[in-house]
DRENDRENMI-600864 format. One record per residue (C-alpha): residue in one letter; x, y, z; residue number from 1. Coordinates in steps of 0.02 Angstrom, whole numbers, always signed. Layout:
N
+----+--------+--------+--------+-----+
! aa !     px !     py !     pz !   i !
+----+--------+--------+--------+-----+
!  A !      X !      Y !      Z ! NUM !
...
+----+--------+--------+--------+-----+
END
This chain:
189
+----+--------+--------+--------+-----+
! aa !     px !     py !     pz !   i !
+----+--------+--------+--------+-----+
!  M !  -1303 !  -2264 !    -79 !   1 !
!  M !  -1417 !  -2386 !     +7 !   2 !
!  A !  -1489 !  -2341 !   +175 !   3 !
!  N !  -1471 !  -2462 !   +320 !   4 !
!  K !  -1601 !  -2545 !   +423 !   5 !
!  L !  -1643 !  -2462 !   +587 !   6 !
!  Q !  -1550 !  -2535 !   +734 !   7 !
!  G !  -1647 !  -2640 !   +859 !   8 !
!  V !  -1798 !  -2669 !   +740 !   9 !
!  T !  -1836 !  -2833 !   +655 !  10 !
!  K !  -1971 !  -2883 !   +531 !  11 !
!  G !  -2118 !  -2964 !   +620 !  12 !
!  Q !  -2080 !  -2885 !   +787 !  13 !
!  Q !  -2235 !  -2840 !   +891 !  14 !
!  M !  -2225 !  -2665 !   +973 !  15 !
!  P !  -2355 !  -2580 !  +1083 !  16 !
!  L !  -2370 !  -2395 !  +1047 !  17 !
!  Q !  -2310 !  -2291 !  +1190 !  18 !
!  R !  -2414 !  -2138 !  +1139 !  19 !
!  D !  -2532 !  -2081 !  +1003 !  20 !
!  V !  -2433 !  -2058 !   +845 !  21 !
!  E !  -2464 !  -1980 !   +672 !  22 !
!  A !  -2431 !  -2105 !   +531 !  23 !
!  I !  -2452 !  -2110 !   +343 !  24 !
!  S !  -2581 !  -2239 !   +287 !  25 !
!  I !  -2519 !  -2360 !   +156 !  26 !
!  P !  -2564 !  -2353 !     +9 !  27 !
!  F !  -2673 !  -2197 !    +28 !  28 !
!  G !  -2538 !  -2074 !    +86 !  29 !
!  K !  -2655 !  -1989 !   +212 !  30 !
!  S !  -2605 !  -1943 !   +387 !  31 !
!  V !  -2696 !  -2041 !   +522 !  32 !
!  T !  -2671 !  -2058 !   +712 !  33 !
!  L !  -2631 !  -2229 !   +784 !  34 !
!  N !  -2685 !  -2239 !   +964 !  35 !
!  E !  -2576 !  -2272 !  +1115 !  36 !
!  D !  -2571 !  -2452 !  +1176 !  37 !
!  A !  -2614 !  -2523 !  +1005 !  38 !
!  V !  -2493 !  -2665 !   +960 !  39 !
!  V !  -2414 !  -2646 !   +787 !  40 !
!  Q !  -2310 !  -2767 !   +691 !  41 !
!  V !  -2153 !  -2710 !   +600 !  42 !
!  M !  -2157 !  -2745 !   +416 !  43 !
!  Q !  -2002 !  -2651 !   +358 !  44 !
!  A !  -1876 !  -2536 !   +444 !  45 !
!  M !  -1772 !  -2444 !   +313 !  46 !
!  G !  -1697 !  -2272 !   +309 !  47 !
!  S !  -1770 !  -2171 !   +448 !  48 !
!  S !  -1949 !  -2243 !   +441 !  49 !
!  V !  -2039 !  -2401 !   +495 !  50 !
!  S !  -2184 !  -2480 !   +402 !  51 !
!  V !  -2306 !  -2565 !   +526 !  52 !
!  A !  -2461 !  -2667 !   +516 !  53 !
!  L !  -2614 !  -2637 !   +627 !  54 !
!  E !  -2779 !  -2727 !   +610 !  55 !
!  G !  -2744 !  -2781 !   +429 !  56 !
!  R !  -2689 !  -2606 !   +373 !  57 !
!  L !  -2514 !  -2539 !   +343 !  58 !
!  Y !  -2440 !  -2372 !   +401 !  59 !
!  L !  -2276 !  -2279 !   +389 !  60 !
!  V !  -2207 !  -2204 !   +548 !  61 !
!  E !  -2075 !  -2069 !   +516 !  62 !
!  G !  -1910 !  -2065 !   +606 !  63 !
!  H !  -1948 !  -1913 !   +716 !  64 !
!  Q !  -2099 !  -2012 !   +784 !  65 !
!  L !  -2007 !  -2175 !   +828 !  66 !
!  D !  -2020 !  -2140 !  +1014 !  67 !
!  A !  -2200 !  -2196 !   +999 !  68 !
!  L !  -2132 !  -2369 !   +961 !  69 !
!  G !  -2017 !  -2364 !  +1108 !  70 !
!  L !  -1867 !  -2327 !   +999 !  71 !
!  S !  -1748 !  -2179 !   +988 !  72 !
!  S !  -1818 !  -2050 !   +873 !  73 !
!  V !  -1719 !  -1994 !   +724 !  74 !
!  P !  -1713 !  -1803 !   +728 !  75 !
!  R !  -1813 !  -1722 !   +589 !  76 !
!  P !  -1687 !  -1670 !   +460 !  77 !
!  T !  -1664 !  -1481 !   +441 !  78 !
!  L !  -1542 !  -1354 !   +371 !  79 !
!  D !  -1459 !  -1198 !   +435 !  80 !
!  E !  -1570 !  -1047 !   +392 !  81 !
!  H !  -1428 !   -971 !   +289 !  82 !
!  A !  -1397 !  -1126 !   +182 !  83 !
!  S !  -1351 !  -1093 !     +2 !  84 !
!  D !  -1456 !  -1159 !   -145 !  85 !
!  D !  -1322 !  -1293 !   -174 !  86 !
!  E !  -1339 !  -1349 !     +8 !  87 !
!  I !  -1529 !  -1351 !     -6 !  88 !
!  E !  -1520 !  -1453 !   -164 !  89 !
!  A !  -1402 !  -1577 !    -80 !  90 !
!  F !  -1521 !  -1586 !    +66 !  91 !
!  I !  -1666 !  -1627 !    -50 !  92 !
!  W !  -1573 !  -1769 !   -133 !  93 !
!  E !  -1517 !  -1834 !    +37 !  94 !
!  Q !  -1696 !  -1841 !    +95 !  95 !
!  L !  -1752 !  -1927 !    -63 !  96 !
!  R !  -1623 !  -2061 !    -23 !  97 !
!  T !  -1712 !  -2097 !   +140 !  98 !
!  C !  -1879 !  -2132 !    +54 !  99 !
!  F !  -1925 !  -2314 !    +13 ! 100 !
!  D !  -2067 !  -2403 !    -72 ! 101 !
!  P !  -2143 !  -2490 !    +79 ! 102 !
!  E !  -2124 !  -2657 !    -15 ! 103 !
!  I !  -1948 !  -2637 !    -84 ! 104 !
!  P !  -1793 !  -2617 !    +26 ! 105 !
!  V !  -1706 !  -2496 !    -94 ! 106 !
!  D !  -1722 !  -2304 !    -90 ! 107 !
!  I !  -1817 !  -2217 !   -229 ! 108 !
!  V !  -1660 !  -2131 !   -301 ! 109 !
!  E !  -1563 !  -2298 !   -320 ! 110 !
!  L !  -1722 !  -2377 !   -393 ! 111 !
!  G !  -1718 !  -2243 !   -528 ! 112 !
!  L !  -1889 !  -2177 !   -483 ! 113 !
!  V !  -1837 !  -1993 !   -474 ! 114 !
!  Y !  -1830 !  -1917 !   -647 ! 115 !
!  G !  -1796 !  -1738 !   -593 ! 116 !
!  C !  -1788 !  -1618 !   -451 ! 117 !
!  R !  -1790 !  -1428 !   -468 ! 118 !
!  L !  -1780 !  -1290 !   -335 ! 119 !
!  D !  -1874 !  -1132 !   -385 ! 120 !
!  T !  -1873 !   -964 !   -296 ! 121 !
!  L !  -2034 !   -867 !   -315 ! 122 !
!  I !  -2044 !   -678 !   -328 ! 123 !
!  S !  -2101 !   -680 !   -144 ! 124 !
!  G !  -1934 !   -762 !    -99 ! 125 !
!  E !  -2016 !   -928 !    -57 ! 126 !
!  R !  -1928 !  -1083 !   -114 ! 127 !
!  V !  -2028 !  -1223 !   -198 ! 128 !
!  V !  -1963 !  -1397 !   -239 ! 129 !
!  N !  -2031 !  -1477 !   -397 ! 130 !
!  I !  -2000 !  -1664 !   -413 ! 131 !
!  R !  -2042 !  -1777 !   -565 ! 132 !
!  M !  -2046 !  -1960 !   -519 ! 133 !
!  T !  -2120 !  -2123 !   -575 ! 134 !
!  L !  -2166 !  -2290 !   -500 ! 135 !
!  T !  -2106 !  -2463 !   -539 ! 136 !
!  A !  -2275 !  -2494 !   -628 ! 137 !
!  P !  -2418 !  -2377 !   -674 ! 138 !
!  G !  -2534 !  -2478 !   -562 ! 139 !
!  C !  -2424 !  -2472 !   -412 ! 140 !
!  G !  -2526 !  -2410 !   -265 ! 141 !
!  M !  -2378 !  -2344 !   -165 ! 142 !
!  G !  -2360 !  -2174 !   -258 ! 143 !
!  D !  -2458 !  -2071 !   -134 ! 144 !
!  V !  -2361 !  -2145 !    +15 ! 145 !
!  I !  -2191 !  -2119 !    -67 ! 146 !
!  A !  -2239 !  -1942 !   -118 ! 147 !
!  E !  -2303 !  -1897 !    +57 ! 148 !
!  D !  -2148 !  -1972 !   +142 ! 149 !
!  A !  -2034 !  -1868 !    +25 ! 150 !
!  R !  -2138 !  -1711 !    +53 ! 151 !
!  H !  -2133 !  -1725 !   +241 ! 152 !
!  K !  -1945 !  -1755 !   +244 ! 153 !
!  I !  -1901 !  -1612 !   +124 ! 154 !
!  L !  -2012 !  -1489 !   +218 ! 155 !
!  G !  -1896 !  -1510 !   +369 ! 156 !
!  A !  -1792 !  -1373 !   +289 ! 157 !
!  P !  -1861 !  -1201 !   +345 ! 158 !
!  Q !  -1807 !  -1128 !   +176 ! 159 !
!  I !  -1931 !  -1236 !    +81 ! 160 !
!  S !  -2115 !  -1181 !    +86 ! 161 !
!  K !  -2192 !  -1310 !    -34 ! 162 !
!  V !  -2150 !  -1476 !   -118 ! 163 !
!  N !  -2242 !  -1522 !   -280 ! 164 !
!  I !  -2221 !  -1701 !   -334 ! 165 !
!  E !  -2282 !  -1751 !   -507 ! 166 !
!  L !  -2299 !  -1935 !   -546 ! 167 !
!  V !  -2259 !  -1969 !   -728 ! 168 !
!  F !  -2254 !  -2128 !   -830 ! 169 !
!  D !  -2155 !  -2068 !   -984 ! 170 !
!  P !  -2031 !  -2137 !  -1000 ! 171 !
!  P !  -2093 !  -2295 !   -919 ! 172 !
!  W !  -1984 !  -2361 !   -779 ! 173 !
!  S !  -1878 !  -2513 !   -815 ! 174 !
!  R !  -1749 !  -2607 !   -711 ! 175 !
!  D !  -1612 !  -2528 !   -820 ! 176 !
!  M !  -1649 !  -2364 !   -723 ! 177 !
!  M !  -1591 !  -2443 !   -562 ! 178 !
!  S !  -1417 !  -2415 !   -500 ! 179 !
!  E !  -1296 !  -2562 !   -500 ! 180 !
!  T !  -1302 !  -2559 !   -312 ! 181 !
!  A !  -1493 !  -2576 !   -312 ! 182 !
!  Q !  -1486 !  -2715 !   -439 ! 183 !
!  L !  -1363 !  -2808 !   -331 ! 184 !
!  E !  -1466 !  -2778 !   -172 ! 185 !
!  L !  -1619 !  -2854 !   -260 ! 186 !
!  G !  -1525 !  -2998 !   -341 ! 187 !
!  M !  -1556 !  -2933 !   -517 ! 188 !
!  F !  -1379 !  -2938 !   -580 ! 189 !
+----+--------+--------+--------+-----+
END
């Protein structure tokens, strides 16, 4: 399923920050603070996140931080503390479907980038998510950003203590791994 664009946000729109906000730097995947009153330009608003440009650099602002842009925040996804393993796994996949390559308006599941996802319970009772995913090309610089976005969203569930994301390139990604919906969205049919 394709995620919709955020309401009230258009590409190229200039927005002054209403407060300091933590963002993920693109393509490095590191958390940084953007300062109040800085004026950012919207590059993409898909799923629950907005990609913005500031002083020639790109950043990803997560949904629960959108009030910094003067928008309604999207509550950080979470689960009931008594959720079953099946409910936790469904939550993980739901969160992966809200993650986008900042350059492509299709979520990473529909793009066929997620090769596998496993929920493990350790002896201590902690639950760890292990994800195997790829990128559209081995040289794609967005891997760290996508991985960090997925990690932040999945860690919204209190039952999950850690998310490990392994980038793999075997088998290499091809457009055949995309869903029909994604191919149609990108005009590749």
